[in-house]
C-alpha positions as CSV (number, residue, x, y, z in Angstrom):
1,X,0.3,-0.4,0.1
2,X,2.8,2.6,1.3
3,X,4.8,1.7,-2.5
4,X,1.1,2.4,-3.9
5,X,1.0,5.4,-2.5
6,X,4.4,6.9,-2.8
7,X,4.2,5.8,-6.8
8,X,1.4,7.3,-6.9
9,X,2.5,11.1,-5.6
10,X,5.6,10.6,-7.7
11,X,3.7,10.3,-10.9
12,X,1.6,13.4,-9.8
13,X,4.5,15.5,-9.6
14,X,5.9,14.2,-12.6
15,X,2.7,15.3,-14.5
16,X,2.6,18.5,-13.1
17,X,6.1,19.0,-13.9
18,X,5.7,18.3,-17.3
19,X,2.1,20.0,-17.3
20,X,4.2,23.5,-16.3
21,X,7.5,22.7,-18.2
22,X,4.6,22.3,-21.4
23,X,3.5,25.7,-20.4
24,X,7.0,27.4,-20.7
25,X,8.2,25.8,-23.8
26,X,4.7,25.9,-25.2
27,X,5.2,29.6,-25.1
28,X,8.7,29.9,-26.6
29,X,8.3,27.6,-29.5
30,X,5.3,29.7,-30.4
31,X,7.3,33.1,-30.4
32,X,10.2,30.8,-31.8
33,X,7.8,29.7,-34.7
34,X,6.3,32.9,-35.0
35,X,5.8,34.2,-38.5
36,X,8.4,37.7,-39.7
37,X,5.7,38.8,-42.5
38,X,7.1,40.4,-45.2
39,X,7.5,44.0,-46.0
40,X,6.1,46.7,-48.6
41,X,9.4,48.6,-48.8
42,X,9.1,50.0,-52.1
43,X,6.5,51.4,-54.5
44,X,6.5,53.9,-57.4
45,X,3.5,54.6,-59.5
46,X,0.1,53.5,-58.5
47,X,-0.2,50.6,-56.8
48,X,-2.9,49.0,-55.1
49,X,-3.2,46.8,-51.7
50,X,-6.4,44.5,-51.1
51,X,-6.8,42.6,-47.5
52,X,-9.2,39.7,-46.5
53,X,-12.3,41.2,-45.4
54,X,-11.6,44.8,-46.5
55,X,-14.3,46.8,-48.7
56,X,-12.4,47.6,-51.7
57,X,-9.3,48.2,-53.4
58,X,-6.9,51.0,-51.3
59,X,-3.7,52.4,-52.1
60,X,-0.9,50.5,-50.6
61,X,1.2,52.1,-47.9
62,X,5.1,51.8,-47.0
63,X,6.0,49.6,-44.1
64,X,2.4,47.6,-44.3
65,X,3.1,44.1,-43.2
66,X,2.4,41.7,-46.0
67,X,0.5,38.2,-44.5
68,X,-1.4,35.5,-46.0
69,X,-4.3,36.9,-47.7
70,X,-3.0,40.2,-49.0
71,X,-3.0,40.9,-52.9
72,X,-1.3,43.9,-54.6
73,X,-1.9,44.7,-58.3
74,X,0.8,47.2,-59.9
75,X,-1.1,49.5,-62.4
76,X,0.9,50.9,-65.6
77,X,4.4,52.0,-65.3
78,X,4.5,50.8,-61.5
79,X,6.8,48.5,-59.5
80,X,6.2,47.1,-55.6
81,X,9.0,45.8,-53.8
82,X,8.6,43.6,-50.8
83,X,11.3,42.5,-48.3
84,X,11.6,39.6,-46.5
85,X,13.2,37.8,-43.5
86,X,16.8,36.5,-44.3
87,X,17.9,38.7,-47.5
88,X,15.3,37.7,-50.1
89,X,13.3,40.4,-52.2
90,X,10.5,39.8,-54.1
91,X,9.5,42.4,-56.7
92,X,6.8,42.9,-59.2
93,X,6.5,45.0,-62.6
94,X,4.0,46.8,-64.0
95,X,0.1,45.4,-64.7
96,X,1.1,42.4,-62.3
97,X,-1.2,40.9,-59.8
98,X,-0.3,38.9,-57.0
99,X,-0.9,37.5,-53.6
100,X,0.7,36.1,-50.4
101,X,-1.5,33.3,-50.3
102,X,-0.5,32.0,-47.2
103,X,3.3,32.1,-44.9
104,X,4.5,29.8,-42.2
105,X,8.2,29.9,-40.6
106,X,9.3,28.1,-43.3
107,X,7.4,28.2,-46.2
108,X,5.9,31.0,-48.6
109,X,3.5,30.9,-51.2
110,X,2.6,33.7,-53.4
111,X,0.0,33.3,-56.2
112,X,0.7,35.1,-59.8
113,X,-2.3,35.7,-61.8
114,X,-0.4,38.2,-64.5
115,X,2.1,39.9,-64.8
116,X,6.1,39.6,-63.9
117,X,7.3,39.0,-60.6
118,X,11.2,38.3,-60.1
119,X,12.7,36.4,-56.9
120,X,16.1,37.5,-55.4
121,X,17.1,35.2,-52.8
122,X,20.4,36.0,-51.6
123,X,20.0,33.7,-48.3
124,X,17.3,31.6,-47.1
125,X,16.1,32.5,-43.8
126,X,16.1,28.6,-42.3
127,X,17.3,25.4,-43.2
128,X,14.7,23.4,-45.3
129,X,13.0,27.0,-46.6
130,X,10.5,26.2,-49.7
131,X,8.9,28.8,-51.8
132,X,5.2,27.8,-53.8
133,X,4.6,30.4,-56.8
134,X,1.5,29.5,-58.1
135,X,0.3,30.4,-61.9
136,X,-2.7,29.5,-63.8
137,X,-0.9,27.2,-66.0
138,X,2.0,25.0,-63.1
139,X,3.2,25.6,-59.7
140,X,6.8,26.1,-59.0
141,X,8.9,25.1,-56.0
142,X,12.1,27.0,-54.9
143,X,14.0,25.5,-52.2
144,X,17.4,27.5,-52.8
145,X,19.1,30.9,-53.5
146,X,19.0,31.7,-56.6
147,X,17.3,34.5,-58.8
148,X,14.1,33.6,-60.3
149,X,11.5,35.2,-62.9
150,X,7.8,34.3,-63.6
151,X,6.4,35.9,-66.5
152,X,2.3,35.2,-66.9
153,X,0.6,36.5,-70.1
154,X,-1.1,33.4,-71.8
155,X,2.2,31.3,-71.5
156,X,4.0,31.3,-68.5
157,X,7.7,31.7,-68.5
158,X,10.0,30.6,-65.4
159,X,13.2,31.5,-65.5
160,X,16.1,30.5,-63.2
161,X,19.6,32.3,-62.8
162,X,22.8,32.4,-60.2
163,X,22.5,28.7,-59.4
164,X,19.0,28.9,-59.0
165,X,17.1,25.6,-59.5
166,X,13.2,24.5,-58.6
167,X,10.6,22.3,-60.0
168,X,7.6,22.8,-62.1
169,X,4.4,21.0,-61.6
170,X,1.4,20.6,-64.0
171,X,-2.5,20.5,-63.1
172,X,-2.3,17.0,-64.5
173,X,0.3,15.8,-62.3
174,X,3.9,16.2,-64.4
175,X,6.5,17.7,-63.1
176,X,10.2,18.0,-63.8
177,X,13.3,19.7,-62.7
178,X,14.4,22.7,-63.7
179,X,17.9,23.1,-63.6
180,X,20.0,26.1,-63.1
181,X,20.2,29.2,-65.9
182,X,17.1,27.4,-67.7
183,X,13.6,28.7,-69.1
184,X,10.4,27.0,-69.3
185,X,7.1,27.6,-70.5
186,X,4.4,26.4,-70.2
187,X,1.5,26.9,-72.9
188,X,-2.4,27.2,-72.0
189,X,-2.5,23.7,-73.4
190,X,-0.2,22.4,-71.0
191,X,2.7,21.8,-72.9
192,X,6.2,22.4,-71.5
193,X,9.4,23.2,-73.2
194,X,12.9,24.1,-72.2
195,X,15.2,26.6,-73.3
196,X,18.4,28.5,-71.6
197,X,17.9,31.3,-70.2
198,X,17.8,34.4,-72.3
199,X,20.5,37.4,-71.6
200,X,19.8,39.5,-68.6
201,X,17.1,42.8,-69.4
202,X,17.1,45.8,-68.1
203,X,14.5,44.2,-65.4
204,X,17.1,41.5,-64.2
205,X,19.8,44.0,-64.1
206,X,18.2,46.7,-62.0
207,X,16.6,43.7,-59.5
208,X,20.2,42.9,-59.2
209,X,21.6,46.3,-58.2
210,X,18.9,46.9,-56.1
211,X,19.7,44.0,-54.4
212,X,23.8,44.6,-54.0
213,X,22.9,48.4,-52.6
214,X,20.5,47.0,-49.8
215,X,22.5,44.3,-48.9
216,X,25.4,46.6,-48.2
217,X,23.9,47.4,-44.8
218,X,26.9,48.8,-42.4
219,X,23.8,48.9,-39.7
220,X,23.9,44.9,-40.0
221,X,26.6,45.3,-37.1
222,X,24.6,46.1,-34.7
223,X,21.1,44.2,-35.5
224,X,20.0,40.7,-35.3
225,X,21.0,38.9,-38.6
226,X,18.3,38.6,-41.0
227,X,15.9,41.3,-40.3
228,X,14.3,43.4,-43.7
229,X,15.1,47.2,-43.6
230,X,18.8,47.1,-42.2
231,X,19.6,49.5,-45.0
232,X,17.1,52.0,-44.3
233,X,19.2,52.8,-41.1
234,X,22.0,54.0,-42.9
235,X,20.0,56.6,-45.2
236,X,18.1,58.5,-42.6
237,X,20.4,58.5,-39.4
238,X,23.5,58.2,-37.5
239,X,25.0,55.3,-35.1
240,X,26.4,56.5,-32.2
241,X,28.1,54.3,-29.4
242,X,27.3,55.0,-25.4
243,X,28.3,54.1,-22.3
244,X,24.9,53.6,-20.9
245,X,22.9,51.4,-24.2
246,X,25.9,50.8,-26.5
247,X,25.1,51.6,-29.7
248,X,22.0,53.7,-30.5
249,X,20.6,55.0,-33.9
250,X,19.1,58.5,-33.9
251,X,17.4,59.6,-37.0
252,X,17.7,62.5,-39.2
253,X,16.1,65.8,-39.1
254,X,13.1,64.9,-36.6
255,X,10.1,67.6,-35.7
256,X,10.0,69.3,-32.3
257,X,7.3,67.3,-30.1
258,X,7.7,64.4,-32.2
259,X,7.3,61.1,-30.7
260,X,7.8,57.3,-31.2
261,X,4.7,55.9,-32.4
262,X,3.8,59.3,-33.1
263,X,2.8,59.6,-36.8
264,X,1.3,56.7,-38.0
265,X,-1.9,54.3,-38.2
266,X,-3.0,52.0,-35.8
267,X,-5.0,48.7,-38.5
268,X,-6.0,45.6,-37.8
269,X,-3.8,42.6,-38.7
270,X,-5.9,39.5,-39.0
271,X,-2.6,37.5,-37.3
272,X,-1.2,40.2,-34.9
273,X,-4.1,42.1,-34.3
274,X,-3.6,45.7,-33.8
275,X,-0.4,46.9,-35.2
276,X,1.2,49.9,-36.1
277,X,2.5,51.1,-40.4
278,X,5.2,54.4,-39.6
279,X,5.0,56.7,-42.4
280,X,8.7,57.6,-41.8
281,X,10.7,55.6,-44.7
282,X,12.9,54.0,-42.1
283,X,9.5,53.0,-40.0
284,X,9.9,49.3,-39.8
285,X,13.1,48.0,-37.7
286,X,12.7,50.8,-35.1
287,X,8.9,50.0,-34.6
288,X,9.0,46.3,-34.7
289,X,12.5,45.6,-32.6
290,X,14.6,46.8,-29.9
291,X,13.5,49.6,-27.8
292,X,13.3,53.8,-28.0
293,X,15.1,56.0,-25.3
294,X,15.0,59.6,-24.6
295,X,19.2,60.5,-24.7
296,X,20.5,63.6,-23.8
297,X,17.7,65.6,-25.4
298,X,17.4,63.5,-28.8
299,X,14.8,59.9,-29.3
300,X,17.3,57.0,-30.0
301,X,16.3,53.5,-30.9
302,X,18.4,51.0,-29.3
303,X,18.9,47.1,-30.9
304,X,20.2,45.9,-27.4
305,X,23.0,43.2,-27.5
306,X,23.1,41.1,-31.2
307,X,22.0,37.8,-30.5
308,X,22.4,34.8,-33.6
309,X,19.2,33.5,-33.2
310,X,16.5,34.0,-35.7
311,X,14.7,37.9,-35.2
312,X,11.0,37.9,-33.6
313,X,8.5,40.3,-35.0
314,X,6.1,42.3,-32.9
315,X,3.4,44.3,-34.2
316,X,4.2,47.5,-31.9
317,X,6.6,47.8,-29.0
318,X,4.3,50.0,-26.8
319,X,2.7,50.0,-23.4
320,X,-1.4,50.6,-23.7
321,X,-3.5,52.5,-21.0
322,X,-6.7,53.6,-20.3
323,X,-7.8,56.7,-20.5
324,X,-10.7,59.3,-21.2
325,X,-12.1,61.7,-22.7
326,X,-15.5,61.8,-21.8
327,X,-15.7,58.0,-23.7
328,X,-13.2,55.6,-23.0
329,X,-9.8,56.1,-25.2
330,X,-6.6,54.4,-25.3
331,X,-3.3,55.9,-24.9
332,X,0.0,54.5,-25.8
333,X,4.2,54.9,-25.2
334,X,6.8,53.3,-26.6
335,X,8.9,50.8,-24.2
336,X,12.3,52.1,-22.6
337,X,15.1,50.2,-22.2
338,X,14.9,46.3,-21.1
339,X,11.4,46.9,-20.4
340,X,8.7,43.8,-21.3
341,X,6.2,43.9,-23.5
342,X,2.2,43.1,-22.5
343,X,1.1,41.0,-25.8
344,X,-2.6,41.9,-26.8
345,X,-2.3,39.2,-29.3
346,X,-1.2,35.4,-29.9
347,X,-3.0,32.6,-27.9
348,X,-4.5,32.9,-24.6
349,X,-1.4,31.8,-22.6
350,X,0.6,34.2,-24.0
351,X,-1.6,37.1,-23.7
352,X,-1.2,39.4,-21.1
353,X,2.2,37.6,-20.3
354,X,5.4,40.2,-19.7
355,X,6.8,39.3,-22.7
356,X,10.7,40.4,-24.2
357,X,10.7,38.3,-27.7
358,X,14.3,37.9,-27.8
359,X,15.5,41.1,-26.4
360,X,19.3,40.6,-26.3
361,X,20.0,43.1,-23.5
362,X,19.2,43.3,-20.0
363,X,15.5,42.6,-18.3
364,X,14.1,45.2,-16.3
365,X,11.5,46.2,-14.7
366,X,11.0,49.6,-13.0
367,X,14.9,49.8,-13.3
368,X,15.5,46.2,-11.6
369,X,16.6,43.1,-13.6
370,X,14.3,40.4,-13.1
371,X,15.1,36.7,-14.1
372,X,12.7,34.6,-16.9
373,X,10.4,33.0,-14.6
374,X,10.0,35.9,-12.2
375,X,6.3,37.1,-11.3
376,X,6.0,40.3,-12.3
377,X,2.9,42.5,-11.3
378,X,2.3,44.1,-14.8
379,X,0.1,47.4,-13.1
380,X,3.2,47.8,-10.8
381,X,5.0,48.8,-14.0
382,X,6.6,52.3,-14.2
383,X,7.3,52.9,-17.7
384,X,10.6,55.1,-18.3
385,X,9.5,56.9,-21.4
386,X,6.6,57.6,-19.8
387,X,8.3,60.9,-17.8
388,X,9.4,62.3,-21.3
389,X,6.9,65.2,-22.3
390,X,4.8,64.3,-24.9
391,X,5.7,61.0,-25.3
392,X,2.3,59.4,-24.0
393,X,0.2,59.7,-27.4
394,X,-3.5,59.5,-26.6
395,X,-6.5,59.1,-29.1
396,X,-10.7,58.0,-28.4
397,X,-11.8,54.9,-29.1
398,X,-13.7,56.2,-32.0
399,X,-10.4,57.2,-33.9
400,X,-8.3,54.5,-32.7
401,X,-8.0,52.3,-36.0
402,X,-9.8,54.3,-38.1
403,X,-7.5,57.7,-39.2
404,X,-4.2,59.1,-38.7
405,X,-2.9,59.4,-35.2
406,X,-1.1,62.9,-36.3
407,X,-4.4,64.3,-36.7
408,X,-6.7,62.7,-34.2
409,X,-4.3,62.5,-30.9
410,X,-3.6,64.4,-27.8
411,X,-0.8,64.2,-25.9
412,X,-0.7,62.9,-21.9
413,X,1.6,64.6,-19.8
414,X,0.9,62.8,-16.2
415,X,3.2,60.1,-15.0
416,X,2.9,56.3,-15.1
417,X,1.5,56.2,-11.8
418,X,-1.6,58.3,-12.8
419,X,-2.0,55.5,-15.5
420,X,-3.5,52.1,-15.5
421,X,-1.8,49.9,-18.1
422,X,-4.5,47.3,-20.0
423,X,-4.0,43.6,-19.9
424,X,-3.9,41.6,-22.5
425,X,-6.8,42.0,-25.9
426,X,-7.4,46.1,-26.4
427,X,-11.3,46.7,-25.6
428,X,-12.2,47.5,-28.8
429,X,-14.0,45.7,-31.4
430,X,-12.6,45.3,-34.7
431,X,-14.5,46.1,-38.0
432,X,-13.7,46.1,-41.4
433,X,-12.8,50.1,-41.4
434,X,-9.9,48.9,-39.2
435,X,-8.1,46.6,-41.9
436,X,-6.9,49.5,-44.3
437,X,-7.5,52.5,-41.7
438,X,-8.2,55.6,-43.9
439,X,-6.3,54.9,-47.2
440,X,-7.9,56.1,-50.0
441,X,-9.9,53.9,-52.7
442,X,-7.0,52.8,-55.5
443,X,-7.2,50.7,-58.6
444,X,-8.8,47.3,-58.9
445,X,-7.7,44.9,-61.0
446,X,-10.1,43.0,-63.9
447,X,-12.1,40.7,-62.8
448,X,-10.8,38.2,-64.9
449,X,-7.2,38.8,-63.6
450,X,-8.7,38.3,-60.0
451,X,-10.7,35.4,-60.6
452,X,-8.4,33.1,-62.5
453,X,-7.5,29.5,-61.1
454,X,-4.4,28.8,-60.6
455,X,-2.7,25.5,-60.0
456,X,-1.4,25.0,-56.3
457,X,0.6,22.1,-54.4
458,X,-0.6,23.4,-51.3
459,X,-4.6,25.0,-50.7
460,X,-4.3,28.1,-48.4
461,X,-6.7,28.4,-45.4
462,X,-8.0,31.8,-45.3
463,X,-7.9,33.8,-42.3
464,X,-10.8,34.0,-39.7
465,X,-12.3,37.5,-39.2
466,X,-14.2,38.2,-35.5
467,X,-16.9,40.3,-37.4
468,X,-17.5,37.3,-40.0
469,X,-18.2,33.9,-38.8
470,X,-18.3,32.5,-42.3
471,X,-15.2,33.1,-44.6
472,X,-16.1,34.9,-47.4
473,X,-14.6,34.2,-51.1
474,X,-13.4,37.3,-52.1
475,X,-11.4,36.8,-54.8
476,X,-13.9,35.5,-57.2
477,X,-16.3,32.4,-57.9
478,X,-14.8,29.2,-56.9
479,X,-12.8,26.8,-57.8
480,X,-9.6,29.2,-57.7
481,X,-7.3,26.5,-57.1
482,X,-6.4,23.8,-58.8
483,X,-4.7,21.2,-57.0
484,X,-3.0,18.2,-59.0
485,X,-3.2,14.5,-58.1
486,X,0.1,13.6,-55.7
487,X,2.5,12.0,-57.7
488,X,6.2,12.1,-57.5
489,X,8.6,14.3,-59.7
490,X,9.5,12.6,-63.0
491,X,11.7,13.5,-65.3
492,X,10.3,15.1,-68.6
493,X,12.1,14.2,-71.7
494,X,13.7,17.7,-72.9
495,X,12.7,18.3,-76.6
496,X,14.9,17.0,-79.4
497,X,17.6,19.1,-80.5
498,X,16.3,21.3,-83.4
499,X,13.1,21.5,-82.8
500,X,13.3,24.8,-80.0
501,X,12.5,28.1,-82.9
502,X,14.9,31.0,-81.9
503,X,18.4,32.0,-82.3
504,X,21.0,30.5,-80.1
505,X,22.2,32.4,-77.0
506,X,25.4,34.3,-78.1
507,X,28.9,33.5,-76.2
508,X,29.3,35.6,-73.2
509,X,32.8,37.9,-72.9
510,X,35.3,36.2,-71.1
511,X,35.2,37.8,-66.8
512,X,37.1,40.7,-66.6
513,X,41.2,40.5,-65.4
514,X,42.5,42.3,-62.3
515,X,45.4,43.4,-64.6
516,X,42.7,45.0,-67.1
517,X,40.9,46.5,-64.2
518,X,44.0,48.0,-62.9
519,X,45.1,49.7,-66.5
520,X,41.9,51.5,-66.7
521,X,42.1,55.0,-66.6
522,X,40.3,56.5,-63.6
523,X,37.0,57.4,-63.6
524,X,35.8,60.9,-63.7
525,X,35.5,62.2,-60.3
526,X,31.9,62.4,-58.9
527,X,29.8,65.7,-58.0
528,X,30.8,67.3,-55.0
529,X,26.8,67.2,-54.3
530,X,25.7,65.7,-51.7
531,X,23.1,63.2,-52.0
532,X,20.1,63.9,-49.9
533,X,17.9,61.0,-48.7
534,X,14.7,63.0,-50.1
535,X,16.0,64.6,-53.3
536,X,15.4,63.7,-56.6
537,X,17.2,61.8,-59.1
538,X,19.7,63.3,-61.0
539,X,19.3,61.6,-64.3
540,X,19.5,63.3,-67.2
541,X,16.4,64.2,-69.5
542,X,15.9,62.6,-72.4
543,X,13.7,64.4,-75.4
544,X,10.5,63.1,-76.8
545,X,7.6,61.9,-74.2
546,X,8.8,58.5,-73.0
547,X,6.7,59.1,-69.8
548,X,3.9,56.7,-72.0
549,X,4.3,53.1,-72.1
550,X,6.9,51.8,-75.0
551,X,7.0,55.9,-75.9
552,X,10.6,57.2,-76.6
553,X,12.5,53.8,-76.2
554,X,12.6,50.8,-78.4
555,X,11.5,47.1,-76.8
556,X,14.2,44.6,-76.1
557,X,14.9,42.2,-78.8
558,X,13.4,38.4,-77.9
559,X,15.4,35.9,-77.5
560,X,12.8,33.4,-78.8
561,X,9.2,33.3,-79.7
562,X,8.1,32.6,-76.3
563,X,8.5,35.6,-75.6
564,X,5.6,37.5,-75.3
565,X,5.7,40.1,-72.9
566,X,7.6,43.4,-73.7
567,X,9.2,45.6,-71.0
568,X,7.8,48.9,-70.4
569,X,10.1,50.0,-67.6
570,X,8.8,52.0,-65.2
571,X,10.1,55.0,-64.6
572,X,12.3,54.1,-61.5
573,X,14.4,51.6,-63.4
574,X,14.8,53.3,-66.8
575,X,16.0,56.7,-67.7
576,X,13.1,59.4,-67.8
577,X,12.0,61.6,-70.7
578,X,11.5,64.4,-68.4
579,X,13.4,65.8,-65.2
580,X,12.3,63.2,-62.8
581,X,10.2,64.8,-60.0
582,X,11.0,64.4,-56.7
583,X,10.2,60.7,-55.2
584,X,6.7,60.2,-52.9
585,X,6.6,58.6,-49.8
586,X,10.3,59.8,-48.6
587,X,12.2,56.7,-50.2
588,X,16.2,57.4,-50.8
589,X,17.6,57.7,-54.0
590,X,18.3,55.0,-55.7
591,X,20.8,54.8,-57.9
592,X,20.0,54.1,-61.7
593,X,21.1,51.3,-63.5
594,X,23.3,52.5,-66.8
595,X,21.9,52.8,-70.1
596,X,24.7,51.8,-72.0
597,X,26.4,48.4,-73.4
598,X,23.5,46.4,-74.5
599,X,20.7,48.6,-74.4
600,X,22.2,51.5,-76.3
601,X,25.1,53.0,-78.2
602,X,26.2,55.3,-75.0
603,X,29.0,54.6,-72.3
604,X,27.7,53.6,-69.4
605,X,28.2,56.6,-66.8
606,X,30.2,55.9,-63.7
607,X,28.5,55.2,-60.5
608,X,28.6,57.6,-57.8
609,X,30.0,56.4,-54.5
610,X,29.4,58.1,-51.7
611,X,31.4,56.8,-48.6
612,X,29.2,56.6,-45.3
613,X,29.7,59.5,-42.9
614,X,28.8,62.0,-39.9
615,X,25.7,64.4,-41.0
616,X,24.9,67.1,-39.6
617,X,21.1,67.4,-39.1
618,X,19.5,69.9,-41.2
619,X,16.5,70.8,-43.3
620,X,16.4,70.2,-46.5
621,X,16.5,73.0,-49.4
622,X,12.9,71.4,-50.7
623,X,10.3,69.9,-48.2
624,X,8.0,67.6,-50.1
625,X,4.8,67.9,-48.5
626,X,4.3,63.9,-47.3
627,X,7.8,64.0,-46.0
628,X,7.8,67.5,-44.1
629,X,6.4,66.2,-40.6
630,X,9.7,64.3,-40.4
631,X,12.5,66.3,-42.6
632,X,11.0,69.8,-41.4
633,X,12.0,70.8,-38.5
634,X,15.3,69.5,-36.9
635,X,15.9,68.6,-33.4
636,X,17.6,71.7,-32.4
637,X,19.6,72.2,-29.7
638,X,22.1,74.5,-28.2
639,X,24.8,74.4,-30.6
640,X,28.0,73.4,-29.5
641,X,31.0,74.5,-31.9
642,X,28.9,75.7,-34.9
643,X,27.1,72.5,-35.2
644,X,24.3,70.2,-33.6
645,X,25.7,67.5,-31.4
646,X,24.5,64.2,-31.5
647,X,24.7,62.5,-27.9
648,X,27.5,59.5,-27.4
649,X,30.6,59.1,-29.7
650,X,30.5,58.3,-33.4
651,X,30.2,54.4,-33.7
652,X,31.0,54.0,-37.8
653,X,34.8,55.4,-38.3
654,X,36.9,54.2,-41.1
655,X,39.9,53.5,-40.3
656,X,42.7,55.3,-42.6
657,X,45.6,53.4,-43.9
658,X,48.9,55.8,-42.9
659,X,50.8,53.7,-45.8
660,X,50.0,56.1,-49.2
661,X,51.5,54.1,-51.5
662,X,49.9,50.8,-51.1
663,X,46.4,51.7,-49.8
664,X,44.3,49.4,-52.2
665,X,45.7,46.2,-52.2
666,X,48.5,46.3,-55.0
667,X,47.0,49.1,-57.3
668,X,49.7,52.1,-57.3
669,X,48.1,55.1,-56.4
670,X,49.4,58.8,-56.8
671,X,50.5,60.1,-53.4
672,X,48.5,62.4,-51.3
673,X,49.2,63.8,-48.0
674,X,47.8,62.2,-45.0
675,X,45.6,64.5,-42.1
676,X,46.7,63.3,-39.0
677,X,43.5,62.6,-36.7
678,X,43.1,64.5,-34.0
679,X,43.8,63.2,-31.0
680,X,41.6,65.2,-28.5
681,X,42.4,63.2,-25.2
682,X,45.9,64.3,-25.0
683,X,47.5,67.9,-24.2
684,X,49.0,69.7,-27.5
685,X,52.6,68.9,-27.5
686,X,55.5,71.7,-28.7
687,X,56.1,71.9,-32.3
688,X,59.6,70.7,-31.8
689,X,58.3,68.0,-29.7
690,X,56.0,66.5,-32.5
691,X,58.2,67.3,-34.9
692,X,61.0,65.0,-33.4
693,X,58.4,62.5,-32.4
694,X,56.7,62.0,-36.1
695,X,60.6,61.4,-37.3
696,X,61.1,58.9,-34.6
697,X,58.1,57.3,-36.3
698,X,58.9,57.5,-39.9
699,X,62.4,56.2,-39.2
700,X,61.0,53.4,-37.4
701,X,59.3,52.5,-40.5
702,X,55.5,52.5,-38.4
703,X,52.8,54.7,-40.6
704,X,51.7,58.1,-39.2
705,X,48.1,58.4,-38.2
């Protein structure tokens, strides 16, 4: 009897321990397996956006998280870009309809009904990541890095470059392995033919050049690898080093009284619920990762310590409070250094519990370190940023999630102890209008495009909305998806030699040699004009009215008869006919690809390289109305030493080599004087002593710094 009782007690203790451990690990695994949504990072022209449950298509906004069920449509001469986790870029040409059908931590499913879409995959987010591209004639599966392009216009063309490979499956279940540097053409009657990949055209070259520029981000020194939008921090702010917080990022020229989460919108996300969309062109990384601090009179974003695990996205990193304007309202403030987030999204055991989300810095509550399993009373948390003037933003319940917060908010000046933090789910019932806030209506794609059925390997699951008891069919009548029978991948026979029409691809030139490059003349000196992130591109105007599709330009030669889609190059990746207007939405100037070489007889112009440098905070000479709230009034403090001093010390100094004869790994360079770096930590030496010390260094063969 004693043995049975003891065994029962031990079994009960083991069950309780397993249950508690399961809850802890379930919470960790759920967040580790959470989806990092795609970011709408770039648009030009008229780009329309539609979310499942919305009343109509609206204008697409930068920094919108694109999730399963979201659709995008580009009108004539329009282009869009999606940035994904792990250096993955998806770009759509004009007159393209693309839908993100579903997304999981290791799977992405895209539908392309018409148009052209390129996938430039430099690295995959995780091992085993798969991408499925659904088209009307076939489905393509990608599981490795490379460059891929799909054109849908009657026939479907799928092209692989840079070692990319995939699998094609038709509606009848036949499958074909697509090899690197290959093009497969699938006709509407089901016939599939393979060809060598054609020469890259202007669209391909622009994709490659833009990806190279976005990947070369020095801000990745300070943030978790794999986060989209790191390059924007290089364009629009300065990194500084502080003793208290380590590296911090200070945005340029913010208006007086600005605070984080004050210029943007709250929208309803079916996956993450209430999500913040900021207006700033850099407004992705600082509002979904890290923390904000008010340091030396400046708002600065702090990433914390760099962690090597997969980044964890949050819809916003704020603390909510209940306020009253005569009617119930909401207030929020940006989380400070090391403070936990109290989630309002997720499953039942996750909502309302303090969560740091792979925060690499110290975990603090009321300026005290806490352990991961410590019990925390969220009602007693004193948020540090709430003590900063105008940091708490408030609005009424009627305006929350419906309008822009710039025109419908007030600033709350009370301290945190006078506010009551909200626990868990926000007490506001979402509606269809909250999916897009106050976005204006936009162009709708043709009905025959949205209702066109596509071939899929995995049928997507549409998100359920709180105000819809049953899921509607918004994209047209069923069946929208054709699922092929389950068959193994079979090697379809390639066409016999001589049966493929079209010219043979010309032999490429030999790659450039270092000796030839070294003997080339030095490029022309770039202009002394400093590139302004909000300024227009400096392209030369050309004669003729080439703003219209196809006007003023010659269509590129088609490599074979299976190239029905001609390129009407959008204004962001071709030379415009008139002086370029100021860019919309405050994006940085993108260096235009050369039209020399294959496209024209004109020589390619030398690219202008601008080295990273400390930029003075000043307002631009001309201000775009859509950027005015970010760049019209810089944060001005009392100038010291003739300029506005940023907090901390510069974080991105470049090593200056004192050996002027071998500065570029073997290429001879004209001798030039090396300016000595000022040594502010030591007193000035006498001229005679300094000369003797310099002479001693030269005699010892040491480079003078």
